[in-house]
C-alpha positions, -999 to +999 in steps of 0.1 A: -378+503-632-354+476-622-367+471-587-361+436-574-344+424-606-308+420-593-315+384-582-306+350-597-328+327-616-338+301-590-368+285-575-399+298-557-396+272-531-360+260-539-341+252-571-350+223-594-314+210-593-322+173-591-349+175-619-326+192-644-298+167-638-319+137-648-334+123-680-371+126-687-376+090-680-362+094-645-377+127-635-411+113-625-395+094-597-379+126-582-398+150-559-389+186-565-398+221-553-417+248-572-397+273-593-390+309-584-368+332-605-359+352-574-340+327-553-309+305-554-305+275-533-294+282-497-257+275-490-249+243-473-246+247-435-212+250-420-200+219-402-192+241-372-229+249-368-245+225-344-280+239-345-299+251-376-320+282-372-356+276-367-376+281-399-396+313-399-412+318-433-439+340-418-418+365-399-411+390-426-433+421-420-450+437-449-441+473-455-464+500-442-487+515-468-473+547-484-494+576-472-487+594-505-506+568-524-542+578-528-557+550-548-575+525-526-561+489-526-582+461-539-602+442-513-595+405-520-617+377-508-596+360-482-618+329-483-602+322-517-566+323-529-571+358-544-547+384-530-511+390-522-487+362-510-452+361-498-428+332-505-399+328-480-371+304-475-366+283-444-347+311-427-377+335-430-361+355-458-385+368-484-380+357-520-409+370-539-444+384-537-472+370-559-506+383-568-534+358-573-566+367-592-596+348-605-600+350-643-627+332-662-633+309-632-597+299-628-570+313-605-536+324-616-506+340-598-481+365-612-448+378-598-452+414-585-421+419-564-387+403-560-360+407-535-323+413-544-299+384-539-265+401-536-238+387-559-262+369-581-266+376-618-298+395-627-328+381-647-351+405-663-369+386-690-381+350-696-358+341-725-366+304-724-403+308-722-424+300-753-455+314-770-468+347-757-445+346-727-413+345-748-390+373-736-417+386-713-405+407-683-401+387-651-420+412-630-456+407-639-450+372-654-478+348-647-461+317-631-491+298-619-521+292-642-553+273-646-561+265-609-596+251-605-611+259-571-627+230-551-634+244-517-601+252-501-582+231-527-570+242-562-562+216-587-553+209-624-531+240-625-496+245-639-464+263-627-437+278-649-400+275-643-388+308-659-352+296-659-358+271-688-394+277-698-405+243-685-441+240-673-450+215-645-482+203-628-493+222-597-519+223-570-526+244-540-545+243-507-557+273-487-557+271-449-590+273-430-583+309-419-572+320-454-538+331-442-516+304-456-513+288-490-497+255-497-482+254-532-471+221-547-453+215-579-449+180-593-441+157-621-465+128-630-486+126-598-489+149-568-472+124-546-440+131-565-436+167-555-429+191-527-450+217-510-441+251-495-464+273-475-468+309-485-481+337-462-509+361-471-499+397-471-522+426-463-542+439-493-524+472-490-489+458-487-482+472-522-499+502-536-522+494-566-502+517-589-470+499-580-484+464-589-469+455-623-494+446-650-494+410-664-463+408-686-463+393-721-439+386-749-438+402-784-461+374-797-489+382-773-522+393-788-551+407-767-582+385-765 
C-alpha cells in the first residue's frame, strides 16, 4: 500500500539545509532541526503578507476510529513517551505520525503514517541508509533510537535523516501532562540544536492492524 508515500524527502521538524551545505568541521556550530522524510521546507512568505499565521501545531484532529476494526488498540502509558505522536509544521499542518515503544529498556520511534505533499517526488525506501536499514521501506522505519528515560527526559538517543542516511544525536522531554513531546536533534552538544514539540494522539487514532511493522532492509536478521 502506498498510503502517504507521495511526499518529498524532508525534515521531521524542518529540512537540514544548512547542515548539508557545510563541511563537517563547521557543522557543529550550526543548529538544525530534526529530520522527517515527509516534509519539505515551507515556502518563503510573500512580501505582501504583513502578518504570519499563528502557529497551530496541535490543531489537526485525529481521525475517528473505524467502527469496522474489531481489534482493540494498545493502551500506552501516557506517563512515558510510549504511544502515537503527530509532528506538524508551524502552520498546524500534519507531516507524520510516529509510534514510540519501549524495547529492552530504551525508547524508539518509527514512522507509521505520512501525509502527501502535492507536487513533491515520492520516497518509498531509505536508499542511503546503511546496515539493516539499507533500502528499508520508509513506512515503519525506526527514526529515533536508544532513548534512555530519566524521569520526563530521554537522553543519549539518536535520530536518522532518511534522505542521506546520516545519524545525529537526539534527546526528548515529555510534558508534565504527557500530551506533548519535545524532540531535539543536534550535532556535538544539545545547545547546538533545535527542538520541535509533537502532540500526543489518542491510542485509537490508527487501528492496530493498520500500524506498519518495523521495517528492515535485506541485510536484517532477527535476534
